[in-house]
Backbone as a chain_set.jsonl record, in Angstrom:
{"seq": "XXXXXXXXXXXXXXXXXXXXXXXXXXXXXXXXXXXXXXXXXXXXXXXXXXXXXXXXXXXXXXXXXXXXXXXXXXXXXXXXXXXXXXXXXXXXXXXXXXXXXXXX", "coords": {"N": [[77.337, 83.593, 125.899], [80.303, 81.693, 125.374], [83.317, 83.349, 125.052], [86.298, 83.062, 123.197], [89.201, 84.217, 123.436], [91.728, 84.155, 122.55], [91.223, 83.053, 119.828], [89.407, 85.004, 118.955], [91.213, 87.261, 118.93], [93.282, 86.398, 116.962], [91.578, 86.329, 114.858], [91.024, 89.229, 114.547], [93.612, 90.187, 114.429], [94.202, 89.155, 111.725], [92.349, 90.754, 110.368], [92.915, 93.536, 110.893], [95.542, 94.007, 111.029], [98.316, 94.963, 109.156], [99.719, 92.674, 107.169], [101.089, 90.405, 105.243], [99.694, 90.902, 102.807], [97.847, 93.781, 101.975], [95.107, 93.981, 102.667], [92.05, 95.454, 103.602], [92.62, 98.126, 103.307], [93.899, 98.2, 100.71], [91.819, 97.384, 99.211], [90.145, 99.53, 99.403], [91.725, 101.583, 98.106], [92.007, 100.627, 95.38], [89.292, 100.338, 94.517], [87.763, 102.245, 95.923], [88.867, 104.808, 95.875], [88.703, 108.041, 94.773], [89.253, 108.572, 92.284], [89.13, 106.124, 91.021], [86.545, 105.084, 91.429], [84.804, 105.862, 89.356], [85.366, 104.176, 87.303], [83.752, 101.846, 87.839], [80.654, 100.323, 88.225], [77.8, 102.14, 89.626], [76.205, 101.273, 91.477], [77.656, 98.942, 92.536], [79.94, 99.941, 93.527], [78.784, 101.751, 95.519], [77.575, 99.573, 97.103], [79.979, 98.09, 97.919], [81.326, 100.054, 99.173], [79.247, 100.379, 101.278], [79.613, 97.843, 102.802], [82.209, 97.794, 103.496], [82.011, 99.796, 105.6], [80.528, 98.354, 107.294], [82.313, 96.234, 107.996], [84.472, 97.746, 109.269], [82.855, 98.763, 111.359], [82.109, 96.224, 112.719], [84.722, 95.126, 113.244], [85.473, 97.024, 115.011], [83.677, 96.46, 117.0], [84.603, 93.734, 117.864], [87.096, 94.394, 118.771], [86.192, 96.014, 121.303], [84.936, 93.961, 122.354], [86.796, 91.948, 122.922], [88.516, 93.506, 124.503], [86.852, 93.88, 126.951], [86.422, 91.38, 127.769], [88.953, 90.382, 128.418], [89.527, 92.113, 130.366], [87.695, 91.469, 132.265], [88.135, 89.031, 132.772], [90.429, 89.061, 133.562], [92.842, 88.556, 132.323], [95.932, 88.847, 131.83], [97.775, 87.985, 130.146], [97.163, 88.479, 127.571], [96.845, 91.04, 127.271], [98.926, 92.805, 126.277], [99.277, 92.108, 123.463], [96.802, 92.577, 122.814], [96.316, 95.489, 122.936], [98.168, 96.309, 120.754], [96.776, 95.374, 118.632], [94.398, 96.882, 119.029], [95.634, 99.518, 118.367], [96.232, 99.124, 115.864], [94.025, 98.83, 114.691], [92.637, 101.129, 114.899], [94.457, 102.706, 113.362], [94.2, 101.464, 111.058], [91.429, 102.311, 110.385], [91.372, 105.261, 110.392], [92.925, 105.38, 108.0], [91.008, 104.307, 106.164], [88.651, 105.747, 106.527], [88.844, 108.26, 104.947], [88.183, 107.186, 102.342], [85.602, 105.951, 102.396], [83.845, 107.86, 103.36], [83.382, 110.073, 101.682], [83.139, 113.263, 100.4], [81.722, 115.201, 97.509]], "CA": [[78.198, 82.767, 125.038], [82.078, 81.649, 125.773], [84.201, 84.273, 123.977], [87.685, 82.552, 123.189], [90.1, 85.551, 123.526], [92.84, 83.751, 121.723], [90.7, 83.015, 118.493], [89.213, 86.439, 118.508], [92.475, 87.904, 118.773], [93.856, 85.692, 115.816], [90.526, 86.92, 113.716], [91.352, 90.429, 114.655], [94.849, 90.326, 113.985], [94.135, 88.901, 110.387], [91.633, 91.859, 109.641], [93.283, 94.894, 110.95], [97.036, 94.169, 111.269], [98.698, 94.624, 107.531], [100.944, 91.64, 107.192], [101.522, 89.992, 103.551], [98.905, 91.98, 101.881], [97.253, 95.25, 102.598], [93.783, 93.834, 102.89], [91.055, 96.366, 103.498], [93.15, 99.428, 102.838], [94.178, 97.947, 99.525], [90.538, 97.404, 98.716], [89.638, 101.015, 99.415], [92.54, 102.111, 96.871], [91.639, 100.13, 94.315], [87.883, 100.47, 94.08], [87.03, 103.392, 96.398], [89.592, 106.142, 95.627], [87.819, 109.017, 94.048], [89.452, 108.47, 90.717], [88.839, 104.8, 90.756], [85.221, 105.055, 91.428], [84.158, 106.14, 87.991], [85.579, 102.874, 86.53], [83.01, 100.738, 88.208], [78.926, 100.449, 88.319], [77.883, 103.039, 90.789], [75.637, 100.382, 92.483], [78.629, 98.244, 93.02], [80.849, 100.798, 94.461], [77.999, 101.808, 96.621], [77.457, 98.215, 97.957], [81.33, 97.683, 98.723], [81.326, 101.034, 100.428], [78.639, 99.818, 102.765], [80.291, 96.544, 103.267], [83.553, 98.252, 104.305], [81.651, 100.369, 106.599], [80.309, 97.337, 108.228], [83.712, 95.657, 108.422], [85.059, 98.528, 110.211], [82.196, 98.55, 112.719], [82.332, 94.805, 113.344], [86.008, 95.049, 113.864], [85.523, 97.929, 116.273], [82.908, 95.639, 118.165], [85.144, 92.637, 118.328], [88.168, 94.883, 119.759], [85.748, 96.288, 122.295], [84.569, 92.788, 123.196], [88.042, 91.335, 123.416], [89.06, 94.295, 125.652], [86.141, 93.596, 128.049], [86.713, 89.829, 128.164], [90.542, 90.31, 128.918], [89.563, 92.949, 131.738], [86.722, 90.938, 133.07], [88.652, 87.526, 133.332], [91.898, 89.487, 134.311], [93.613, 87.731, 131.425], [96.987, 89.683, 131.723], [98.868, 87.492, 129.028], [96.627, 88.784, 126.407], [96.714, 92.631, 127.409], [99.857, 93.687, 125.301], [98.814, 91.892, 122.134], [95.475, 93.332, 122.512], [96.96, 96.849, 122.92], [98.941, 96.28, 119.499], [95.531, 95.164, 117.661], [93.518, 98.145, 119.076], [96.335, 100.348, 117.713], [96.315, 98.752, 114.507], [92.278, 99.081, 114.297], [92.686, 102.71, 114.783], [95.209, 103.207, 112.072], [93.193, 101.09, 109.665], [90.111, 103.026, 110.621], [91.711, 106.32, 110.105], [93.249, 105.139, 106.658], [89.822, 103.766, 105.448], [87.686, 106.818, 106.543], [88.645, 109.194, 103.591], [87.526, 106.163, 101.083], [84.244, 105.864, 102.976], [83.186, 109.221, 103.942], [83.836, 111.249, 100.612], [82.218, 114.348, 99.778], [81.884, 115.802, 96.265]], "C": [[79.594, 82.984, 125.571], [82.908, 82.434, 124.661], [85.705, 83.648, 124.19], [88.602, 83.504, 122.864], [91.211, 85.187, 122.463], [92.425, 83.697, 120.373], [90.083, 84.253, 118.086], [90.323, 87.529, 118.262], [93.339, 87.694, 117.45], [92.933, 86.371, 114.574], [90.863, 88.51, 113.711], [92.675, 90.955, 113.908], [94.864, 90.24, 112.109], [93.31, 89.872, 109.514], [92.239, 93.119, 109.866], [94.795, 95.276, 111.122], [97.604, 93.962, 109.905], [99.861, 93.805, 107.64], [101.363, 91.479, 105.821], [100.844, 90.724, 102.605], [98.379, 93.067, 102.686], [95.712, 95.131, 102.87], [92.79, 95.179, 102.852], [91.48, 97.535, 102.735], [93.305, 99.232, 101.207], [92.818, 97.893, 98.42], [89.956, 98.708, 98.453], [90.554, 101.644, 98.334], [92.173, 101.704, 95.988], [90.227, 100.366, 93.706], [87.293, 101.674, 94.574], [87.545, 104.803, 96.324], [88.465, 107.039, 94.605], [88.043, 108.812, 92.573], [89.268, 107.306, 90.339], [87.172, 104.453, 90.759], [84.451, 105.02, 90.138], [84.502, 104.975, 87.131], [84.832, 101.771, 86.657], [81.297, 101.041, 88.198], [78.999, 101.224, 89.65], [77.213, 102.072, 91.717], [76.699, 99.511, 93.246], [79.45, 98.805, 93.958], [80.132, 101.328, 95.817], [77.963, 100.682, 97.827], [78.743, 98.145, 98.61], [81.615, 98.883, 99.541], [80.604, 100.815, 101.621], [79.139, 98.818, 103.362], [81.442, 96.997, 104.141], [83.25, 99.006, 105.529], [81.173, 99.463, 107.602], [81.51, 96.575, 108.706], [84.186, 96.589, 109.618], [84.335, 98.625, 111.346], [82.131, 97.167, 113.426], [83.732, 94.697, 113.912], [86.245, 95.786, 115.311], [84.829, 97.165, 117.396], [83.776, 94.654, 118.652], [86.477, 93.327, 119.099], [87.474, 95.28, 120.941], [85.457, 95.065, 123.272], [85.68, 92.21, 123.783], [88.457, 92.153, 124.541], [88.341, 94.137, 127.063], [86.338, 92.526, 128.599], [87.968, 89.68, 128.804], [90.338, 91.001, 130.251], [88.645, 92.258, 132.533], [87.199, 89.541, 133.801], [89.808, 87.929, 133.887], [93.041, 88.507, 133.346], [95.04, 88.638, 131.021], [97.616, 89.234, 130.522], [98.215, 87.719, 127.998], [96.696, 90.255, 126.031], [97.77, 93.261, 126.298], [99.549, 93.344, 123.867], [97.476, 92.521, 121.681], [95.483, 94.746, 122.316], [97.371, 96.954, 121.259], [97.459, 96.102, 118.625], [94.653, 96.313, 117.836], [94.384, 99.217, 118.47], [96.13, 100.38, 116.249], [94.862, 99.01, 113.842], [92.149, 100.427, 114.179], [93.358, 103.369, 113.726], [94.378, 102.903, 110.856], [92.19, 101.903, 109.376], [90.329, 104.451, 109.929], [92.172, 106.313, 108.53], [91.977, 105.062, 105.722], [88.846, 104.974, 105.228], [87.696, 107.599, 105.423], [87.985, 108.445, 102.41], [86.161, 106.12, 101.37], [83.375, 106.83, 103.066], [83.41, 110.441, 102.837], [82.858, 112.149, 100.392], [82.719, 114.99, 98.528], [82.188, 117.272, 96.086]], "O": [[80.031, 84.024, 126.063], [83.049, 82.025, 123.509], [86.242, 83.747, 125.293], [88.777, 83.551, 121.646], [91.5, 85.994, 121.578], [93.177, 84.265, 119.581], [90.197, 84.6, 116.91], [90.229, 88.482, 117.489], [93.985, 88.606, 116.934], [93.429, 86.84, 113.55], [90.951, 88.975, 112.575], [92.767, 91.849, 113.067], [95.406, 91.067, 111.376], [93.416, 89.925, 108.289], [92.088, 93.916, 108.94], [95.242, 96.41, 111.297], [97.439, 92.848, 109.408], [100.898, 94.212, 108.162], [101.972, 92.389, 105.258], [101.426, 91.158, 101.611], [98.497, 93.176, 103.906], [95.098, 96.12, 103.269], [92.927, 95.911, 101.871], [90.899, 97.933, 101.726], [92.835, 100.101, 100.472], [92.791, 98.232, 97.237], [89.348, 98.964, 97.414], [89.913, 102.353, 97.559], [91.757, 102.649, 95.318], [90.077, 100.566, 92.501], [86.419, 102.23, 93.909], [86.879, 105.795, 96.621], [87.601, 106.567, 93.867], [87.128, 108.876, 91.752], [89.199, 107.221, 89.113], [86.713, 103.554, 90.055], [83.554, 104.204, 89.927], [83.794, 104.846, 86.133], [84.98, 100.798, 85.918], [80.921, 102.213, 88.156], [79.856, 101.105, 90.525], [77.695, 102.045, 92.849], [76.619, 99.378, 94.467], [79.683, 98.293, 95.053], [80.676, 101.356, 96.921], [78.215, 100.816, 99.024], [78.737, 98.133, 99.841], [82.161, 98.703, 100.629], [81.061, 100.971, 102.753], [79.134, 98.857, 104.592], [81.597, 96.636, 105.308], [84.04, 98.961, 106.471], [81.384, 99.751, 108.78], [81.596, 96.331, 109.909], [84.256, 96.178, 110.776], [84.955, 98.595, 112.409], [82.105, 97.088, 114.654], [83.883, 94.19, 115.024], [86.865, 95.416, 116.308], [85.261, 97.179, 118.549], [83.833, 94.572, 119.879], [86.877, 92.713, 120.088], [88.114, 94.915, 121.928], [85.624, 95.038, 124.492], [85.686, 91.943, 124.984], [88.767, 91.56, 125.574], [88.956, 94.219, 128.126], [86.456, 92.469, 129.823], [88.078, 88.869, 129.724], [90.916, 90.542, 131.236], [88.819, 92.48, 133.731], [86.862, 89.075, 134.89], [90.3, 87.193, 134.743], [93.953, 87.855, 133.856], [95.13, 89.074, 129.873], [98.041, 90.123, 129.784], [98.683, 87.031, 127.092], [96.636, 90.693, 124.882], [97.399, 94.149, 125.531], [99.556, 94.268, 123.054], [97.147, 92.872, 120.548], [94.666, 95.231, 121.533], [96.754, 97.783, 120.59], [97.232, 97.049, 117.872], [94.127, 96.77, 116.821], [93.656, 100.039, 117.913], [95.913, 101.377, 115.561], [94.67, 99.335, 112.671], [91.473, 100.86, 113.246], [92.959, 104.419, 113.222], [93.977, 103.656, 109.969], [91.991, 102.252, 108.213], [89.585, 104.804, 109.013], [91.776, 107.245, 107.83], [91.929, 105.679, 104.658], [88.323, 105.24, 104.147], [86.632, 107.716, 104.816], [87.305, 109.057, 101.587], [85.449, 106.288, 100.379], [82.175, 106.651, 102.856], [83.587, 111.608, 103.186], [81.707, 111.763, 100.191], [83.902, 115.307, 98.401], [82.32, 117.741, 94.955]]}, "num_chains": 1, "name": "protein.A"}
């Protein structure tokens, strides 16, 4: 499959770089914070938690894919932007993990 790095980076930027709204972090704060969870049906909270875990994993896969394509094709013009995306992905993952891997 032909990977379009520019499109992949745009998708990643919209997913992991906080811009106008806080996206995934706001979702977790609103629905998955310990004190918020009890306000909603357990099944729905569990489903949201699983979907957020999948979201993080898919973003991680996309970051790695973009890195590999950029390196393989020697697309130097994308390297700096990709580094910024990777940094934001890691920050997002750090912020989301406490909401997704809670222990009672």
